[in-house]
N, C-alpha and C positions, 0 to 999 in steps of 0.2 A: 190758742196754744197755749201751755205753760211751761213744763220744765226747759231749761235751756237744751238740756241733753235731746229733748224730742224735739225741738225747733228746728235742731239742726240734725235730727233723721229725715225731717219733714221737707228741709231746702235740701239734704242729698238726694230722696227722692225724687225731688222734680227736677234736679238739675239728672240724674243718672236717667229718669224716662223718657225726657224730652231732648231731640236732637240740636234744638235750637229754645232756649229757655231764657225769659226776660224777665227778670226782676224789675219792679216800675212803679211808679205812681201813676194810678187810673190804669186802664184797659186798653188794647191794642184801637179799641173801637173809638175810645175817649181818654185817649193820655189828660193826664191832670199836672204836669211840669214840660215845661219847655223842652228838656235835656232827653226826657223820656219820648215825648213827640219824635224827636230829629232821630233818634236808635229806631221807634217804629218806622218812620218812613225807608229810612234806607233798608231795613228789614224787605219792608212792603216791595223797595224797587228792584231787590232781586227774587223775588216772588217764589220764597221760602216758607214753607211750613214752620208755623213758629207759634210758643205758649208763652204767656205772659199770669204774673203773678201781682197782683195789685198791692203793694205793702202798705198800701195807706188803709187796709180793710184789717189788717192784724199788726199792732204795733209789735209783739215778741219778734214776728219773723221780719218785722221792719230794722229791727235790729239785729236780730240774728244774721241776717245774710251779710251784714257787714262785719260781722265778727268770721263768717263762714271764708271768705272771700279774702278775709284781711281788706279790704278796701273801703274808705268811709262814707263813700256816697252812693248815691243811687240814680241813674238805673246802674244793674249790671246783667252784662251779657254774659251767655254761657254756651259754647259750642261743640258737640261733642264730649260734654262731661269737663269741659277743660273754659276755666275761667277766663275769656276774653279780656273787658274792662268795662267802663264806662263810656260817655257819651265821644269824649274827647278822643278816646284811642279807637273805638269804632269808626267814627268821622274821618281818622287819620287812614285806618287801614281800609276801608271805602275807596277813600282816594288813593292807595297806592296800590289796589288791585287784591290785597292779601288778604281781605275780608271774603271777597267773590271763592277765592283759591278755598278759604277754610268752612264756609257753609257749601261748596259744591261737596267737598272730600267727607264732612258730616252728614250731608241728607243722603249720598249714594249710600253711603253703606249700610248696610241691611242690619 
C-alpha cells in the first residue's frame, strides 16, 4: 500500500465486502497478540463466518485502520460495515448479549 487515500479505500473495501471483518495482529489461525486472540475466540464461539486482515503484514494499513475508525488500538472489529470496537468492547458486548444480536443481524442480511 502506498498513498493514504489508497489505504483508506482498501480498508473501506474490506469493511464493505465482509459482514464481519477483523483487523488484527496475525490471522484467525495464528493470532499474534493476546487481544487479537481473545476477539478471534469470541467470534469462533459464535460460529459466524468472518474475515481477518493481518496488520503486521502492511504497516500502512496498520496505521490507516487507526485513522479510519479514529481508534488507536488493534484489534478492530467491524460488523455489517460498522465499527464495533476493540477487545474490551467486544468482550463486554459478548458478556451482555449485544454482540450475538449484532452478529445475527449482520449475517442474516442478504
